[in-house]
C-alpha positions in Angstrom: -39.3 -13.8 -27.1 -41.5 -11.6 -29.3 -38.6 -9.2 -29.9 -36.7 -11.9 -31.8 -39.3 -11.7 -34.6 -38.5 -8.0 -35.0 -34.8 -8.8 -35.1 -35.2 -11.4 -37.7 -36.8 -8.8 -40.0 -34.0 -6.4 -39.4 -30.8 -8.5 -39.0 -29.7 -11.8 -40.3 -29.3 -13.5 -36.9 -29.8 -12.7 -33.3 -26.6 -13.4 -31.2 -26.9 -16.1 -28.6 -25.6 -13.9 -25.8 -28.7 -11.7 -26.1 -30.6 -14.5 -24.4 -31.3 -14.1 -20.7 -30.1 -17.7 -20.1 -27.3 -17.5 -17.5 -26.1 -21.1 -18.2 -23.3 -19.9 -20.5 -21.3 -18.7 -17.6 -21.2 -22.3 -16.2 -19.9 -24.3 -19.2 -17.0 -24.0 -21.5 -18.7 -24.5 -24.9 -22.3 -23.5 -25.8 -22.8 -24.3 -29.5 -25.8 -24.5 -31.8 -27.3 -28.0 -32.3 -26.1 -28.2 -35.9 -22.4 -27.6 -35.0 -20.1 -30.4 -34.1 -19.1 -29.6 -30.5 -16.1 -31.8 -30.5 -14.6 -30.2 -33.6 -15.4 -26.7 -32.3 -13.7 -27.6 -29.0 -10.6 -28.8 -30.8 -10.6 -25.6 -32.9 -10.6 -23.5 -29.8 -7.8 -25.6 -28.3 -5.7 -24.7 -31.3 -6.6 -21.1 -30.7 -5.4 -21.5 -27.1 -2.2 -23.1 -28.2 -1.4 -20.4 -30.8 -3.0 -17.0 -30.3 -3.5 -17.2 -26.5 0.0 -18.6 -26.0 1.6 -15.8 -28.0 -0.3 -13.2 -26.0 0.6 -15.0 -22.8 4.4 -14.9 -23.7 4.1 -11.3 -24.6 2.6 -10.5 -21.2 5.3 -12.5 -19.5 7.9 -10.2 -21.1 5.8 -7.1 -20.3 5.8 -8.2 -16.6 9.5 -8.8 -16.6 10.1 -5.4 -18.3 8.1 -3.7 -15.6 9.6 -5.6 -12.7 13.2 -5.0 -13.8 13.1 -1.4 -12.4 12.7 -2.6 -8.9 15.1 -5.5 -9.4 17.7 -3.1 -10.9 17.4 -0.8 -7.8 18.3 -3.8 -5.6 21.3 -4.4 -8.0 22.6 -0.8 -7.5 20.7 1.4 -10.0 19.9 4.0 -7.4 23.5 4.5 -6.3 25.0 4.4 -9.8 22.6 7.1 -11.2 22.9 9.3 -8.1 19.3 9.1 -7.2 18.2 10.6 -3.9 15.0 10.9 -1.9 11.9 10.1 -4.0 13.8 10.1 -7.3 13.2 6.4 -7.7 9.4 6.8 -7.1 9.3 9.5 -9.7 11.1 7.3 -12.3 8.7 4.4 -11.4 5.6 6.5 -11.9 6.7 8.7 -14.9 5.7 6.1 -17.5 2.1 6.3 -16.5 1.1 9.7 -17.9 2.0 8.6 -21.4 0.7 5.1 -20.7 -2.7 6.5 -19.8 -2.9 9.2 -22.5 -1.9 6.9 -25.4 -4.1 3.9 -24.3 -7.4 4.6 -26.1 -5.7 6.0 -29.3 -3.6 2.8 -29.3 -6.7 0.7 -29.1 -8.3 2.6 -31.9 -5.1 2.2 -34.0 -5.2 -1.5 -33.4 -8.7 -1.6 -34.9 -7.5 0.4 -37.9 -4.2 -1.4 -38.6 -5.0 -4.8 -37.2 -3.7 -6.6 -34.1 -1.0 -8.5 -36.0 0.8 -5.4 -37.1 0.1 -3.1 -34.1 0.8 -5.5 -31.2 4.0 -6.7 -33.0 5.2 -3.1 -33.6 4.7 -1.8 -30.0 6.4 -5.0 -28.6 9.5 -4.3 -30.7 9.5 -0.6 -29.7 9.2 -1.2 -25.9 11.9 -3.8 -26.1 14.2 -1.3 -27.8 13.4 1.3 -25.2 14.3 -1.1 -22.4 17.6 -1.7 -24.1 18.1 2.1 -24.2 17.6 2.2 -20.4 20.8 0.2 -20.0 22.7 3.3 -21.3 21.0 5.8 -18.9 23.6 7.9 -17.0 21.4 10.0 -14.8 17.9 10.7 -13.6 16.9 12.7 -16.7 17.9 9.9 -19.1 15.9 7.3 -17.1 12.8 9.6 -17.0 12.9 10.2 -20.8 13.2 6.4 -21.4 10.3 5.7 -19.1 8.1 8.3 -20.7 8.6 6.6 -24.1 8.1 3.2 -22.5 4.7 4.2 -21.2 3.6 5.2 -24.7 4.8 2.0 -26.3 3.3 -0.3 -23.7 0.0 1.5 -23.5 -1.6 -0.6 -26.3 -0.4 -4.1 -25.2 -2.9 -5.2 -22.6 -6.1 -3.5 -24.0 -5.1 -4.7 -27.5 -4.8 -8.3 -26.2 -8.1 -8.0 -24.4 -9.8 -6.8 -27.5 -8.2 -9.6 -29.6 -9.4 -12.2 -27.0 -13.0 -10.8 -27.3 -12.8 -11.2 -31.1 -11.7 -14.8 -31.0 -13.7 -16.2 -28.1 -17.4 -16.0 -27.3 -18.5 -14.2 -24.1 -18.8 -17.3 -21.9 -15.1 -18.2 -22.6 -13.7 -14.7 -22.2 -13.1 -14.6 -18.4 -11.2 -17.9 -18.4 -8.9 -16.7 -21.2 -8.4 -13.3 -19.7 -7.4 -15.1 -16.5 -4.8 -17.1 -18.4 -3.6 -14.0 -20.1 -3.1 -12.1 -16.9 -1.5 -15.1 -15.2 1.5 -14.2 -17.4 2.1 -11.2 -15.1 2.6 -13.6 -12.2 4.7 -15.9 -14.4 7.0 -13.0 -15.2 7.4 -12.3 -11.5 8.3 -16.0 -10.9 11.1 -16.1 -13.4 12.0 -12.4 -13.5 13.6 -12.3 -10.1 15.9 -15.3 -10.5 16.8 -14.3 -14.1 17.7 -10.8 -12.9 19.7 -12.3 -10.1 21.7 -14.3 -12.6 22.1 -11.5 -15.1 23.2 -9.1 -12.3 26.2 -11.3 -11.6 27.6 -10.7 -15.1 30.8 -8.7 -15.0 32.1 -6.3 -17.6 34.2 -3.2 -17.2 31.7 -1.1 -19.1 28.4 -2.6 -17.9 27.0 -2.9 -14.4 24.7 -5.7 -13.4 21.5 -3.6 -13.6 22.5 -2.4 -17.1 22.8 -6.0 -18.3 19.2 -6.6 -16.9 17.7 -3.9 -19.0 19.7 -4.7 -22.1 19.3 -8.4 -22.3 15.6 -8.4 -21.3 14.9 -5.6 -23.8 16.7 -7.5 -26.6 14.6 -10.6 -25.9 11.4 -8.6 -26.0 12.2 -6.9 -29.3 13.1 -10.2 -30.9 9.8 -11.7 -29.7 7.9 -8.8 -31.2 9.2 -9.8 -34.6 8.0 -13.4 -34.0 4.5 -12.1 -33.1 4.1 -10.6 -36.6 4.7 -14.1 -38.0 2.3 -16.0 -35.8 -0.5 -13.6 -34.9 -3.8 -13.2 -36.9 -6.4 -10.5 -36.7 -9.5 -12.6 -37.0 -10.2 -16.4 -37.1 -10.7 -16.4 -40.9 -7.1 -15.0 -41.3 -5.4 -17.7 -39.2 -2.9 -20.0 -41.0 -2.8 -22.5 -38.1 -6.4 -23.7 -38.6 -7.9 -25.4 -41.6 -10.9 -24.0 -43.5 -13.4 -26.2 -41.5 -12.1 -24.9 -38.2 -12.2 -21.3 -39.4 -15.8 -21.8 -40.5 -16.8 -23.3 -37.2 -15.2 -20.5 -35.1 -16.5 -17.9 -37.5 -20.1 -19.3 -37.2 -19.8 -19.4 -33.4 -18.6 -15.8 -33.2 -21.3 -14.7 -35.6 -23.9 -16.0 -33.1 -22.1 -14.3 -30.2 -21.2 -10.8 -31.7 -22.7 -8.7 -34.4 -20.8 -9.3 -37.7 -18.6 -11.7 -35.7 -16.8 -8.7 -34.2 -15.7 -7.3 -37.6 -18.0 -4.3 -37.4 -16.1 -1.0 -37.2 -16.1 1.2 -34.2 -19.0 3.6 -34.0 -17.8 6.9 -32.6 -21.4 7.9 -31.7 -21.8 4.8 -29.6 -18.3 5.3 -28.2 -19.5 8.6 -26.6 -22.6 7.0 -25.3 -20.7 4.1 -23.7 -18.2 6.6 -22.3 -21.1 7.9 -20.1 -21.9 4.4 -18.7 -21.0 4.2 -15.0 -20.9 0.3 -15.2 -17.7 0.4 -17.3 -15.9 2.5 -14.7 -17.1 0.6 -11.7 -15.9 -2.7 -13.2 -12.7 -1.1 -14.4 -12.0 0.2 -10.9 -11.6 -3.5 -9.8 -8.4 -3.6 -11.9 -7.4 -0.3 -10.4 -7.5 -1.7 -6.9 -6.0 -5.0 -7.9 -3.0 -3.3 -9.4 -2.0 -1.9 -6.0 -1.1 -5.4 -5.0 0.3 -6.5 -8.3 2.6 -3.6 -8.7 3.7 -4.1 -5.0 4.8 -7.6 -6.0 6.4 -6.6 -9.4 8.2 -3.4 -8.4 8.6 -3.4 -4.6 8.6 -7.0 -3.3 12.3 -7.4 -3.8 12.9 -4.1 -2.1 10.6 -5.0 0.9 12.4 -8.4 1.3 15.8 -6.8 1.2 14.8 -4.5 4.0 13.9 -7.6 6.0 17.6 -8.4 6.1 18.3 -10.4 2.9 21.1 -9.6 0.5 20.5 -8.4 -3.1 20.7 -11.8 -4.8 18.4 -13.5 -2.2 15.8 -10.7 -2.3 15.7 -10.9 -6.1 15.3 -14.6 -6.1 12.7 -14.6 -3.3 10.4 -12.6 -5.6 9.6 -15.9 -7.2 7.6 -17.1 -4.1 4.9 -14.3 -4.3 5.0 -14.8 -8.1 4.1 -18.5 -7.8 1.2 -17.7 -5.5 0.0 -15.0 -7.9 0.2 -17.4 -10.8 -1.9 -20.0 -8.9 -4.4 -17.2 -8.1 -4.7 -16.3 -11.7 -5.2 -20.0 -12.9 -7.7 -20.7 -10.2 -9.7 -17.5 -11.0 -10.7 -19.1 -14.3 -13.0 -21.3 -12.2 -14.2 -18.9 -9.6 -17.4 -17.7 -11.5 -18.4 -21.3 -11.9 -17.6 -22.2 -8.3 -19.0 -19.1 -6.6 -21.9 -18.6 -9.1 -20.9 -15.2 -10.5 -18.1 -12.8 -10.9 -19.2 -10.6 -8.0 -18.7 -13.2 -5.3 -15.5 -14.2 -7.0 -14.1 -10.7 -6.8 -15.1 -10.4 -3.1 -13.2 -13.7 -2.4 -10.0 -12.3 -4.1 -10.3 -9.0 -2.2 -10.6 -10.8 1.1 -7.1 -12.3 0.6 -5.6 -8.9 -0.1 -7.2 -7.5 3.1 -5.9 -10.3 5.3 -2.4 -10.0 3.8 -2.3 -6.2 4.3 -3.3 -6.6 8.0 -0.5 -9.1 8.5 2.1 -6.8 6.9 0.9 -3.9 9.1 0.9 -5.9 12.3 4.3 -7.8 12.3 7.9 -7.4 11.3 8.6 -11.1 11.4 10.4 -11.9 8.1 8.6 -15.3 7.6 5.2 -13.8 8.3 5.9 -10.9 5.9 7.0 -13.1 3.0 3.9 -15.3 3.6 1.8 -12.1 3.6 3.3 -11.0 0.3 2.4 -14.5 -1.1 -1.3 -14.2 -0.2 -1.4 -10.6 -1.2 -0.2 -11.8 -4.6 -2.7 -14.6 -4.7 -5.7 -12.3 -4.1 -4.4 -9.4 -6.2 -3.6 -11.5 -9.3 -6.9 -13.2 -8.9 -8.7 -9.9 -9.1 -6.5 -8.8 -12.0 -8.1 -11.6 -13.9 -11.6 -11.2 -12.5 -12.1 -7.5 -13.2 -11.2 -7.4 -16.9 -12.8 -10.7 -17.5 -16.1 -9.4 -16.0 -16.0 -6.2 -17.9 -15.1 -7.8 -21.3 -17.9 -10.4 -20.8 -20.3 -7.5 -20.9 -19.0 -5.5 -23.9 -21.7 -6.6 -26.4 -19.9 -5.3 -29.5 -16.7 -3.8 -30.9 -17.3 -0.2 -29.9 -17.9 -1.0 -26.2 -15.1 -3.6 -26.5 -12.6 -0.9 -27.6 -13.7 1.5 -24.8 -14.0 -1.2 -22.2 -10.6 -2.7 -23.0 -9.0 0.7 -22.9 -10.7 1.9 -19.7 -9.9 -1.3 -18.0 -6.2 -0.9 -18.5 -6.3 2.9 -18.0 -7.7 2.3 -14.5 -5.1 -0.4 -14.0 -2.5 2.1 -15.0 -3.8 4.6 -12.5 -3.4 1.9 -9.9 0.2 1.4 -10.9 0.8 5.1 -10.8 -0.5 5.3 -7.3 1.5 2.3 -6.1 4.7 4.0 -7.4 4.5 6.4 -4.5 3.2 4.3 -1.6 6.5 2.5 -0.9 8.9 5.3 -0.2 12.5 5.2 1.0 11.7 7.3 4.1 9.2 4.6 5.2 11.7 1.8 5.2 11.9 -0.8 6.6 8.3 -1.0 7.9 6.5 0.6 4.9 3.4 1.2 7.0 2.0 3.7 4.5 2.3 1.3 1.6 0.8 -1.7 3.4 -2.0 0.6 4.6 -2.8 1.6 1.0 -3.0 -2.0 0.0 -5.6 -2.5 2.7 -7.5 0.6 1.4 -7.4 -0.9 -2.1 -8.9 -4.2 -0.9 -11.8 -2.3 0.8 -12.3 -0.2 -2.3 -12.5 -3.4 -4.3 -15.4 -4.6 -2.1 -17.2 -1.4 -2.8 -16.7 -1.2 -6.6 -17.6 -4.8 -7.1 -20.8 -4.3 -5.1 -21.7 -1.2 -7.2 -21.2 -3.2 -10.4 -23.3 -6.0 -9.2 -26.2 -3.7 -8.2 -26.2 -1.9 -11.5 -26.2 -5.2 -13.5 -29.0 -6.8 -11.5 -31.2 -3.6 -11.9 -30.5 -3.3 -15.6 -31.3 -7.0 -16.3 -34.6 -6.6 -14.4 -35.4 -3.4 -16.2 -34.8 -5.1 -19.6 -37.2 -7.9 -18.7 -39.9 -5.5 -17.7 -39.4 -2.8 -20.4 -37.9 -4.2 -23.6 -37.0 -1.7 -26.4 -39.2 -2.0 -29.5 -36.9 -2.5 -32.5 -39.5 -3.4 -35.0 -39.1 -0.2 -37.0 -35.3 -0.1 -36.9 -33.0 -0.8 -39.8 -30.5 -3.6 -39.8 -27.6 -1.2 -39.1 -29.5 0.5 -36.3 -30.2 -2.9 -34.6 -26.5 -3.9 -34.9 -25.4 -0.6 -33.4 -27.5 -1.2 -30.3 -24.9 -3.5 -28.7 -25.7 -3.7 -25.0 -28.9 -1.7 -25.6 -30.4 -4.6 -27.6 -33.6 -5.7 -25.8 -32.4 -9.3 -25.6 -29.0 -8.4 -24.2 -28.4 -9.5 -20.6 -25.4 -8.5 -18.5 -23.3 -11.2 -16.9 -23.2 -11.1 -13.1 
């Protein structure tokens, strides 16, 4: 392209993802001819086994720490704290105001202090807060703990998404985001049985639900300390790779992102990206997906108990939807390749949620309801991977990455906030309102994915017909263009 000549005069190298070639979405590794593909592939496998595995385990603990509220209700929390009416829903939702307000500042703090320090710190803090919840004596104590918990957890998911975008090129981001979010489902698989086991612990001073908060919080805080040892901010700071592997990944990332992702956030560009409707339409996919995800994490054990099962069985049965959600997350890594793009992949996931919601609305048969929760989990967790993966594949630079990661999880948090109020005690045992809202979320997902797809197709066509002239721009001006660069093409 003629514009590449202009870039060469202004910048050292034009990133590969500025090409309009869509083939990157269909293969795992796309490397320059002078790079040893086998060695680069091995280097990224080491990144998967270290960085991604650590983030995965962190998200497993995050999932368990979120699910333990609903599991604790089944174990007697509501009765012991004297909760009445909608008190439990208030406690479930109260973490989200601080969660949402602190999300973008936390993401900016991560860029300033580094992922290794920041993610480790907030993990230790939210573990300690969970331990404090074990000592709550009334509604006020629990509300205060949940407010602080929201602030601490706010930077975990967006920080991990940003870190993934700094280590992996764009065409590998969706598959890694899918693996990262599969940890939520993994937490649901093991969280219920673990809570059932912990809840049987007897002590004259501690009830079963108190042990759940204390032990799971202690494990999380301890893991946060381990994260500080094993995490690295950038590939060149890793101690698990040799110098050759660092150089290979650094070279690959330099071709994929301006300055390999090291470039600081531009607050001018941050305001411009904040006005981009595409970021919000893609982030709303996670908003809709979190209706189903939070239904599984917070309310599935409660729904199952109201089908006639005892506390231990309902906690253990949460594993079944969790397994289906985990499978949905893992398979979603391959959806863009199988269906041809992220748009059709998102529609596929949303269709499962719609079918599940219709089953839950139409029957009270316990077997059918548990099956419906399983396919609700399968579709919702699939979209939890697809939405953020699609958005983070289109960030184009650190500034949009910081905003995109934060907005993704902000919208996801709003979905969690809404879900906190759709399964109410007064609606038991049928929960028609909650199931209906899940159906609404599935239909909204169809709409938001379609809007995102239309915007992307139109922008790519416009870029082809009307490329920006960058011949008179300085090197810094070209680097700050990010998604406005004339060679940039959005991923469908």
